[in-house]
GUKOLBA-665582 format. One line per field, with one value per residue (C-alpha): x, y, z; residue in one letter. Coordinates in nm, 4 decimals, decimal comma. Layout:
# GUKOLBA-665582
u	X:... $
v	Y:... $
w	Z:... $
figu	A:... $
This chain:
# GUKOLBA-665582
u	0,0284:0,2950:0,3897:0,7199:0,9129:0,9787:1,2774:1,1280:1,2679:1,1900:0,8368:0,8515:0,9280:0,6606:0,3713:0,4944:0,4844:0,0924:0,0238:0,1651:-0,0252:-0,3402:-0,3692:-0,0342:-0,2445:-0,4834:-0,1754:-0,0262:-0,3170:-0,4358:-0,1730:-0,3292:-0,6262:-0,3888:-0,2317:-0,5367:-0,6501:-0,2555:-0,3186:-0,6570:-0,4486:-0,1782:-0,4068:-0,4330:-0,3845:-0,7054:-0,7324:-0,4308:-0,6065:-0,8791:-0,7279:-0,4924:-0,7528:-0,4561:-0,1979:-0,4275:-0,4857:-0,1388:-0,0448:-0,3121:-0,2569:0,1387:0,2949:0,3401:0,2621:-0,0675:-0,1373:-0,4704:-0,3748:-0,5053:-0,8513:-0,8408:-1,0509:-1,3653:-1,2618:-1,3908:-1,4825:-1,8074:-1,7345:-1,4113:-1,6390:-1,9205:-1,9932:-1,7836:-1,7577:-1,4249:-1,3322:-1,5466:-1,4131:-1,5845:-1,6850:-1,8388:-2,1921:-2,4646:-2,8406:-2,9974:-3,3333:-3,4401:-3,6590:-3,9581:-3,9199:-3,8153:-3,4720:-3,2142:-2,8998:-2,6637:-2,3197:-2,2568:-1,9994:-1,9541:-1,6974:-1,4624:-1,7394:-1,6437:-1,6646:-1,4061:-1,3560:-1,6139:-1,3194:-1,1561:-1,4184:-1,4431:-1,0817:-1,0905:-1,3315:-1,1823:-0,8132:-1,0555:-1,1851:-0,8268:-0,7554:-1,0397:-1,0069:-0,6028:-0,7430:-0,9668:-0,7035:-0,8630:-0,6478:-0,5784:-0,7912:-1,0867:-0,9815:-0,9967:-1,3492:-1,4540:-1,3447:-1,5099:-1,8296:-1,8361:-1,7613:-2,0287:-2,2869:-2,1870:-2,1757:-2,5265:-2,7119:-2,5403:-2,6688:-3,0483:-3,0785:-2,8791:-3,1504:-3,4525:-3,5298:-3,8543:-3,7551:-3,9446:-3,6700:-3,3855:-3,5088:-3,3027:-3,2116:-3,4969:-3,6562:-3,8301:-3,5884:-3,2495:-3,0976:-2,8330:-2,5779:-2,7669:-3,0933:-2,9310:-2,7949:-3,1454:-3,3292:-3,0345:-3,1133:-3,4940:-3,4751:-3,2889:-3,4882:-3,4338:-3,5255:-3,2267:-2,9777:-3,0994:-3,0686:-2,6957:-2,5984:-2,8392:-3,0113:-3,3076:-3,2365:-3,4882:-3,7645:-3,5723:-3,3641:-2,9480:-2,6676:-2,4755:-2,1358:-1,8479:-1,8133:-1,6384:-1,8660:-1,6641:-1,8806:-1,8647:-1,7968:-2,0728:-1,8778:-1,8395:-2,1948:-2,3005:-2,0997:-2,2205:-2,5948:-2,5247:-2,4170:-2,7062:-2,9286:-2,7244:-2,7848:-3,1490:-3,1817:-2,9680:-3,2329:-3,4956:-3,8512:-3,9695:-3,7475:-3,9048:-4,2609:-4,1181:-4,0717:-4,1008:-3,7948:-3,5830:-3,5803:-3,2446:-3,2329:-2,8596:-2,5324:-2,1884:-1,8204:-1,6910:-1,3536:-1,3118:-1,0747:-1,1982:-0,9982:-1,1455:-1,2333:-0,9001:-0,8695:-1,1952:-1,3613:-1,7061:-2,0706:-2,3819:-2,6886:-3,0049:-3,3187:-3,6755:-3,9119:-4,2274:-4,4033:-4,3522:-4,2670:-3,8990:-3,8602:-3,8664:-3,6305:-3,3242:-2,9471:-2,7563:-2,4169:-2,1843:-1,8580:-1,5970:-1,5892:-1,1997:-1,0721:-1,1371:-0,8564:-0,9683:-0,9640:-0,6134:-0,5971:-0,8965:-0,7836:-1,1014:-1,1812:-1,5402:-1,5549:-1,3643:-1,5902:-1,9052:-1,8653:-1,9048:-1,6974:-1,5995:-1,9371:-2,1415:-1,9675:-2,0181:-2,3904:-2,4182:-2,2503:-2,4448:-2,7703:-2,6605:-2,5354:-2,8048:-3,1451:-3,3799:-3,0917:-3,1367:-3,3591:-3,1630:-2,8783:-2,7313:-2,4421:-2,3083:-1,9938:-1,8202:-1,4818:-1,4756:-1,4766:-1,7232:-1,9432:-2,1228:-2,4569:-2,6583:-2,8734:-2,7168:-2,9227:-3,0232:-3,1121:-2,7317:-2,5518:-2,2401:-2,1937:-1,9921:-1,7571:-1,6285:-1,8673:-1,9046:-1,6333:-1,7741:-1,6527:-1,9994:-2,1820:-1,9178:-1,9526:-2,3187:-2,2207:-1,9836:-2,2458:-2,4864:-2,2456:-2,1473:-2,5093:-2,5341:-2,2111:-2,4039:-2,7099:-2,5428:-2,3242:-2,6732:-2,8114:-2,5704:-2,6421:-2,8645:-3,1950:-2,9972:-3,0986:-2,7324:-2,6059:-2,2476:-2,3024:-2,5233:-2,5943:-2,6620:-2,4100:-2,5521:-2,5589:-2,2237:-2,1016:-2,2751:-2,1207:-1,7871:-1,8188:-1,9702:-1,6377:-1,4580:-1,6744:-1,3630:-1,1413:-1,3424:-1,3351:-0,9810:-0,8435:-0,9987:-0,8699:-0,5159:-0,5546:-0,6998:-0,4083:-0,1317:-0,2461:-0,3560:0,0066:0,1038:-0,1463:-0,0049:0,3427:0,2769:0,1089:0,4372:0,6277:0,3680:0,3871:0,7459:0,7354:0,4967:0,6416:1,0031:0,8819:0,9497:0,5960:0,6655:0,4592:0,4005 $
v	0,0065:0,2482:0,4566:0,4333:0,7599:1,0032:1,2447:1,5267:1,7939:1,6370:1,5982:1,9928:2,0201:1,7972:1,9957:2,3020:2,2344:2,1158:2,4396:2,6245:2,4386:2,4642:2,8018:3,0106:3,2432:3,3182:3,3587:3,5935:3,8300:3,7724:3,6396:3,7716:3,5305:3,2460:3,3463:3,2815:2,9961:2,8215:2,8952:2,7206:2,4551:2,4404:2,3665:2,0236:1,7156:1,6902:2,0501:2,0246:1,7056:1,9312:2,2067:1,9781:1,7593:1,8562:1,6706:1,3728:1,3507:1,3704:1,1127:0,8490:0,8824:0,9343:0,7693:0,4190:0,3942:0,4855:0,4809:0,3507:0,0161:-0,1428:-0,0181:-0,1627:-0,4790:-0,2400:0,0189:-0,0742:0,1632:0,2429:0,2609:0,4751:0,7500:0,8241:1,1510:1,1980:1,4473:1,4987:1,6364:1,3602:1,3689:1,3535:1,6988:1,7808:1,6676:1,8772:2,0042:2,2042:2,2553:2,0908:2,1957:2,0293:2,2192:1,9381:1,9330:1,6762:1,5733:1,4970:1,5184:1,9176:2,1380:2,0399:2,2724:1,9571:1,7691:1,5776:1,2706:0,9819:0,6383:0,5882:0,4479:0,7983:0,9261:0,6232:0,6396:1,0032:0,9432:0,6347:0,8506:1,1149:0,8565:0,7588:1,1329:1,1733:0,8698:0,9476:1,2928:1,1116:0,8737:0,5781:0,2842:0,1539:-0,1518:0,0629:0,2994:-0,0421:-0,1468:0,2382:0,1978:-0,1683:-0,0319:0,2607:-0,0124:-0,2066:0,0376:0,1987:-0,1854:-0,2335:0,0587:0,0527:-0,3337:-0,2499:0,0552:-0,1509:-0,4418:-0,2016:-0,1279:0,1434:0,4823:0,4094:0,1636:0,3952:0,7316:1,0440:1,1445:1,3714:1,4696:1,1887:0,9477:1,0465:0,9484:1,0351:1,3915:1,3697:1,4315:1,6655:1,8886:1,8837:1,9855:2,2696:2,3701:2,3455:2,6370:2,8611:3,1104:3,3324:3,6465:3,5294:3,4967:3,8577:4,0246:3,9060:4,0538:4,3275:4,6122:4,8485:5,2144:5,4157:5,1519:4,9150:4,6427:4,6941:4,5218:4,6083:4,7588:4,5608:4,2307:4,1474:4,3251:4,5570:4,8375:4,8323:5,1069:5,1515:4,9602:4,6644:4,6889:4,7040:4,4116:4,2047:4,2790:4,1905:3,8715:3,8470:3,8542:3,5731:3,3817:3,3872:3,1993:2,9067:2,8448:2,5488:2,6381:2,5698:2,8481:3,0967:3,0783:3,3608:3,6578:3,9000:3,7586:3,9010:4,2734:4,3175:4,5239:4,5690:4,4163:4,3898:4,2410:3,9768:3,7980:3,4309:3,3287:2,9949:2,6827:2,6272:2,9812:3,1707:3,4437:3,3914:3,7001:3,6414:3,9261:3,8939:4,0186:4,1000:4,0159:4,0955:3,8240:3,6677:3,9865:4,3449:4,2014:4,2609:3,9553:3,6894:3,8509:3,6128:3,6521:3,5039:3,4827:3,4664:3,3039:3,2384:2,8577:2,6952:2,4279:2,0820:1,8847:1,5328:1,7115:1,7523:1,3973:1,2626:1,3024:1,2182:1,5121:1,4580:1,5567:1,8455:1,9554:1,8878:2,1851:2,5583:2,6792:2,5685:2,7497:2,5403:2,2386:2,3075:2,3480:2,0574:1,8093:1,8940:1,8771:1,5600:1,4258:1,5828:1,4960:1,7938:2,0521:2,4360:2,6072:2,9191:2,6851:2,8106:2,9538:3,2520:3,4519:3,7496:3,9004:3,6114:3,3482:3,0858:3,1916:2,9524:3,0913:2,9608:3,0920:3,1784:2,9381:3,0086:2,6182:2,4975:2,2952:2,1223:1,8002:1,9083:1,6114:1,7903:1,6277:1,2787:1,1069:0,7372:0,4742:0,3371:0,6534:0,7218:0,4080:0,4773:0,8016:0,6679:0,4149:0,6820:0,8502:0,5450:0,5320:0,8981:0,8185:0,5374:0,7195:1,0456:0,7868:0,6351:0,9844:1,0894:0,8750:0,8226:0,9415:1,2696:1,4300:1,4733:1,2708:1,2584:0,9407:0,7430:0,4540:0,3077:0,3821:0,1563:-0,1508:-0,1043:-0,0078:-0,2869:-0,5455:-0,4551:-0,4946:-0,8262:-0,9495:-0,9091:-0,8821:-0,9876:-0,7482:-0,4271:-0,3303:-0,4257:-0,2199:0,0926:-0,0109:-0,0336:0,2822:0,4891:0,4011:0,4263:0,7518:0,8883:0,8225:1,0269:1,3144:1,3451:1,3402:1,6097:1,8084:1,8481:1,9119:2,2003:2,3610:2,3708:2,5092:2,7793:2,8951:2,9210:3,1323:2,8928:2,9163:3,1310:3,4396:3,4981 $
w	0,0206:-0,0185:-0,3153:-0,4734:-0,3353:-0,6015:-0,6095:-0,4261:-0,6697:-0,9584:-0,8450:-0,7509:-1,1312:-1,2291:-0,9881:-1,1123:-1,4999:-1,4399:-1,2557:-1,5406:-1,8398:-1,5934:-1,4846:-1,5785:-1,7543:-1,4971:-1,2138:-1,4273:-1,4455:-1,0951:-0,8571:-0,5291:-0,6191:-0,6316:-0,3213:-0,1408:-0,3403:-0,2560:0,1119:0,0885:-0,0592:0,1906:0,4973:0,4232:0,1729:0,1002:0,0293:-0,1980:-0,4259:-0,4739:-0,6214:-0,8294:-1,0829:-1,3505:-1,1384:-1,0870:-1,4600:-1,5546:-1,3152:-1,4070:-1,7765:-1,7477:-1,4978:-1,5129:-1,1245:-1,1425:-1,5411:-1,6362:-1,7851:-1,4784:-1,5314:-1,9130:-1,8006:-1,7511:-2,0284:-2,3703:-2,6701:-2,4842:-2,1237:-2,2094:-2,3567:-2,1157:-1,9380:-1,6416:-1,3450:-1,4125:-1,0414:-0,8294:-0,5032:-0,1512:-0,1014:-0,4298:-0,3022:-0,2052:-0,2292:-0,4822:-0,5905:-0,9156:-1,2019:-1,0347:-0,7317:-0,5213:-0,3124:-0,3985:-0,3009:-0,5369:-0,6980:-0,7659:-0,9465:-1,2851:-1,4092:-1,4927:-1,6362:-1,9654:-2,1908:-2,0844:-1,8849:-1,6186:-1,3633:-1,3718:-1,1465:-0,9587:-0,8658:-0,8040:-0,5550:-0,4016:-0,3302:-0,1863:0,0546:0,1284:0,2180:0,4157:0,6454:0,6980:0,8182:1,0707:1,1672:1,0240:0,9977:0,6369:0,7007:0,7803:0,4704:0,2388:0,4060:0,2768:-0,0306:-0,0864:0,0549:-0,2260:-0,4961:-0,3694:-0,3872:-0,6963:-0,8440:-0,6789:-0,7984:-1,1833:-1,2287:-1,0492:-1,3282:-1,5905:-1,5456:-1,5804:-1,2025:-1,1913:-1,0939:-0,7588:-0,6442:-0,7422:-0,6084:-0,5964:-0,2223:-0,1221:0,2123:0,2147:0,1070:0,2624:0,5826:0,8424:0,7217:0,3844:0,5311:0,7480:0,4701:0,2937:0,5959:0,6270:0,2760:0,3287:0,6065:0,4023:0,2053:-0,0940:0,1258:0,3390:0,0256:-0,0856:0,2495:0,2457:-0,0953:-0,1626:0,0121:-0,0836:-0,2241:-0,3292:-0,2755:-0,5273:-0,4470:-0,5500:-0,5078:-0,1417:-0,1696:-0,0595:0,0092:-0,2971:-0,5343:-0,8074:-0,9589:-1,3026:-1,5914:-1,8732:-2,1350:-1,9154:-1,8017:-2,1661:-2,2726:-1,9679:-2,0656:-2,4141:-2,2755:-2,0554:-2,3643:-2,5487:-2,2665:-2,2830:-2,6125:-2,4518:-2,1426:-2,2093:-2,3136:-1,9948:-1,8395:-2,1096:-1,9210:-1,6998:-1,9018:-1,5621:-1,4200:-1,7141:-1,6110:-1,5043:-1,1857:-1,1032:-1,2655:-1,0294:-1,0725:-0,8763:-0,8754:-0,7800:-0,5106:-0,4271:-0,4583:-0,7966:-0,9188:-0,8696:-1,0894:-1,3186:-1,4035:-1,3049:-1,2510:-1,0743:-1,2051:-0,9932:-1,1745:-1,1139:-0,9687:-1,0553:-0,8727:-0,8009:-0,4271:-0,3457:-0,1478:-0,4646:-0,6433:-0,8347:-0,8261:-1,1515:-1,1761:-1,5236:-1,4911:-1,7090:-1,7851:-1,7492:-1,9623:-1,7958:-1,6757:-1,8013:-2,1752:-2,1922:-2,1956:-2,4140:-2,8051:-2,9464:-3,1634:-3,2127:-2,8287:-2,8845:-3,1836:-3,0229:-2,7696:-2,8770:-2,5777:-2,2169:-2,1322:-2,3592:-2,2592:-1,8765:-1,9209:-2,1821:-1,9251:-1,6269:-1,8160:-1,8957:-1,5756:-1,3324:-1,3805:-1,3784:-1,3533:-1,2428:-1,4883:-1,4929:-1,6151:-1,9488:-2,1348:-2,3226:-2,4700:-2,2985:-2,4946:-2,6823:-2,3638:-2,2824:-1,9971:-1,7164:-1,6421:-1,3129:-1,0500:-0,7300:-0,5356:-0,1899:-0,1474:-0,1752:0,1027:0,0357:0,2456:0,5539:0,6547:0,9821:1,2110:1,0434:1,2327:1,3279:1,0810:1,0732:0,9814:0,7162:0,5700:0,5516:0,3758:0,1477:0,0235:-0,0513:-0,2484:-0,4693:-0,5316:-0,6437:-0,8708:-1,0251:-1,0821:-1,2175:-1,4770:-1,5903:-1,6360:-1,9205:-2,2242:-2,5032:-2,2867:-2,2173:-2,5086:-2,6151:-2,9101:-2,7965:-2,6172:-2,7802:-2,5990:-2,2290:-2,0390:-1,7059:-1,9495:-2,0870:-1,7721:-1,5854:-1,8619:-1,8205:-1,4564:-1,4384:-1,6688:-1,3879:-1,0809:-0,7998:-0,9581:-0,9238:-0,5627:-0,4857:-0,8469:-0,6222:-0,3043:-0,4250:-0,6220:-0,3163:-0,0668:-0,3442:-0,4637:-0,1237:-0,0126:-0,3113:-0,2854:0,1056:-0,0201:-0,3131:-0,0724:0,1476:-0,1749:-0,2768:0,0675:0,0562:-0,3031:-0,1920:0,1255:-0,0151:-0,3166:-0,5822:-0,7335:-1,0577:-1,0895:-0,7043 $
figu	M:S:V:P:Q:L:N:E:E:H:R:G:E:E:I:L:A:V:F:D:A:A:F:G:Q:L:L:A:A:D:P:A:A:F:R:V:K:F:R:K:M:A:A:S:A:F:A:F:Y:R:G:T:A:G:L:F:Y:R:D:L:T:E:D:P:E:F:G:D:Q:S:G:G:A:Y:L:D:E:R:T:S:R:V:W:I:H:G:D:L:H:A:E:N:F:G:T:Y:M:D:S:T:G:R:L:I:F:N:V:N:D:F:D:E:A:Y:V:G:P:F:T:W:D:L:K:R:F:A:A:S:V:A:L:I:G:Y:A:K:A:L:S:D:E:Q:I:T:E:L:V:R:V:Y:A:G:A:Y:R:E:R:I:H:A:L:A:T:G:A:K:S:D:E:V:P:P:F:T:L:D:T:A:E:G:P:L:L:G:A:L:R:V:A:R:S:L:T:R:F:G:L:L:D:S:M:T:E:I:R:D:F:E:R:R:F:A:P:G:G:G:S:I:E:L:D:A:A:T:R:Y:K:V:L:A:A:F:D:G:Y:L:E:T:L:P:E:S:S:L:A:R:P:D:S:Y:R:V:K:D:V:V:G:R:R:G:I:G:I:G:S:A:G:L:P:S:Y:N:I:L:L:E:G:N:S:D:A:L:E:N:D:V:V:I:Y:I:K:Q:A:Q:T:P:A:V:S:R:H:I:T:D:Q:A:I:R:D:Y:F:Q:H:E:G:H:R:T:V:I:S:Q:R:A:L:Q:A:H:A:D:P:W:L:G:W:T:E:L:D:G:A:G:Q:L:V:A:E:V:S:P:Y:A:V:D:L:D:W:G:D:I:D:D:P:E:E:I:A:E:V:V:A:D:L:G:R:A:T:A:T:M:H:A:A:A:D:D:Q:S:G:E:S:L:V:P:F:S:T:E:R:A:I:D:A:A:I:A:A:D:E:E:G:F:A:P:L:L:V:D:F:A:H:R:Y:G:A:R:A:R:A:D:H:Q:T:F:V:D:L:F:R:N:G:R:I:P:G:L $
């Protein structure tokens, strides 16, 4: 379960090369945002892992110690070409309100979604379980069992979906069906309100709601405001027809700029737009964001030109991928262009609550959560196929994955267990290397 030791200096150069390829231009444009990003990544091995999907895929495809040859038993022409999340780790799950008005707990954050081997999602998640388990001082045996639980739950759900289980037999995680921490997250989400969100971001001035100054908001000049509003008009044309039933909601009341400084959005310019709600009442106004979409780490390692050509730009890719992977996605989800760059547009939802691992410490409770996340992963993979409305994956993914796993049932869980331990150890060592690079001023541009 140990990982071969690399020369630290050589590994440091590999990390820096991946960083430069992934966000060199953004770092040069906004070093301050990346100092914040890197300090967050320095906090723990898991935070580092979250911020280094590019390094993960570099290792998975180029490093013989982690190369995906071992996943070959499960990868064929179809299972190597399914819609995947691209950054599936244990913290990329949470709540959202779907287009039917139901609160759902499921996978979230589709910025890295693409088309590739389904095992890549599973391996990235499995390694994140190893990192969380290590941080909670679980033994190697306990971590092994958690990964086995995840693999088993994924396998069971994929098989149920592939063999024609009725939808009520594999229901989504809702207030009626979820348990434990997942139900807790949904209950917290239900306690939130649109008024609370608006109160945190806006104020009433001259009897009208406007964005409040400060808090990261940037006032726009007239030229930039005009460009953002033109991009907004383009976005409206990408909305599903069901969304167009609310014309009153499209009156723009205010626009501000924002600059992302989170682990995943450092340096990316973004804008918030305040829209009139479905009545004159001020408490049902809507906030949407326009954010420059980024090149997904997975795409650098997928050479299929047909996949690249399918997308107009990264904003289009993000939205099409999310709509494929997430049943009943946000009705405000759309795309546009701004200054020649693809943009993602979505609602700033008052009902978004991420799964909080801080208080999930009991091994049995962790196992129950991991099992649920395995089922959610399978449901996500099964949604994005010939039934999704997109032609890029024109077959039943659940049947393809089910058949691939059935060909080697015994090897499926051990594959993920072995990878989780080995890459978890690599990520912990990489985190220390990264911290030393950062604190000693060796990251170019900072």
